[in-house]
C-alpha positions as CSV (number, residue, x, y, z in Angstrom):
1,M,-5.9,25.5,3.7
2,G,-2.2,25.7,4.6
3,R,0.4,23.0,4.2
4,T,-0.6,19.4,4.1
5,V,0.9,16.0,4.4
6,T,-0.4,12.7,3.1
7,F,0.3,9.5,4.9
8,S,-0.1,6.2,2.9
9,F,0.8,2.6,3.4
10,S,0.0,-0.7,1.7
11,S,0.9,-4.3,2.2
12,A,1.8,-6.7,-0.6
13,R,1.4,-9.6,1.8
14,Y,-2.1,-8.8,3.2
15,E,-4.9,-8.0,0.8
16,G,-6.8,-4.8,1.8
17,A,-4.1,-3.6,4.2
18,K,-3.8,-0.1,2.8
19,A,-4.8,3.4,3.7
20,T,-4.2,7.0,2.5
21,E,-5.1,10.1,4.5
22,T,-4.2,13.8,4.1
23,F,-3.9,16.1,7.1
24,T,-3.2,19.8,7.5
25,Y,-0.2,20.7,9.6
26,E,-2.7,22.5,11.9
27,K,-4.7,19.2,12.4
28,L,-1.4,17.4,13.3
29,G,-0.3,20.2,15.6
30,L,2.8,21.0,13.5
31,E,4.3,24.4,13.2
32,A,5.1,25.3,9.6
33,S,8.2,27.1,10.9
34,L,9.9,23.9,12.1
35,D,13.3,23.2,10.5
36,D,13.5,20.2,8.1
37,M,15.2,17.9,10.6
38,A,12.6,18.6,13.4
39,L,9.7,18.3,10.9
40,E,11.0,15.0,9.6
41,K,11.3,13.7,13.2
42,E,7.8,14.8,14.1
43,L,6.2,13.5,10.9
44,D,7.9,10.1,11.4
45,E,6.5,9.8,15.0
46,I,3.0,10.8,13.9
47,F,3.1,8.5,10.9
48,H,4.1,5.5,13.0
49,A,1.2,6.2,15.4
50,W,-1.2,6.6,12.4
51,V,-0.1,3.3,10.9
52,W,-0.6,1.4,14.2
53,D,-4.0,3.0,14.6
54,K,-5.0,2.0,11.1
55,L,-3.8,-1.6,11.5
56,N,-5.5,-2.0,14.8
57,I,-3.8,-5.3,15.5
58,S,-3.5,-7.4,18.6
59,Y,-0.9,-10.0,19.1
60,S,0.4,-12.6,21.5
61,I,3.6,-14.6,21.8
62,V,3.3,-18.0,23.2
63,T,6.2,-20.2,24.2
64,A,6.1,-23.8,25.3
65,K,8.7,-26.2,26.7
66,E,8.9,-29.7,25.3
67,K,7.8,-32.2,28.0
68,D,10.4,-34.6,29.2
69,K,10.0,-38.1,27.8
70,L,9.5,-40.9,30.3
């Protein structure tokens, strides 16, 4: 099966906001021969993309000015 990595997150603030998934290096497109620094960087980028995909959130930021008083 080769080397694997498990991603996991949970939120203490939002009930049910948790996930765990295990991937092979091959599935993630990672070379087992990467040095530790390069591997850490690649895994960090892949993990962030995985979390965003799992959260599947949308957001907006709305600003408003206070109307002048007459």
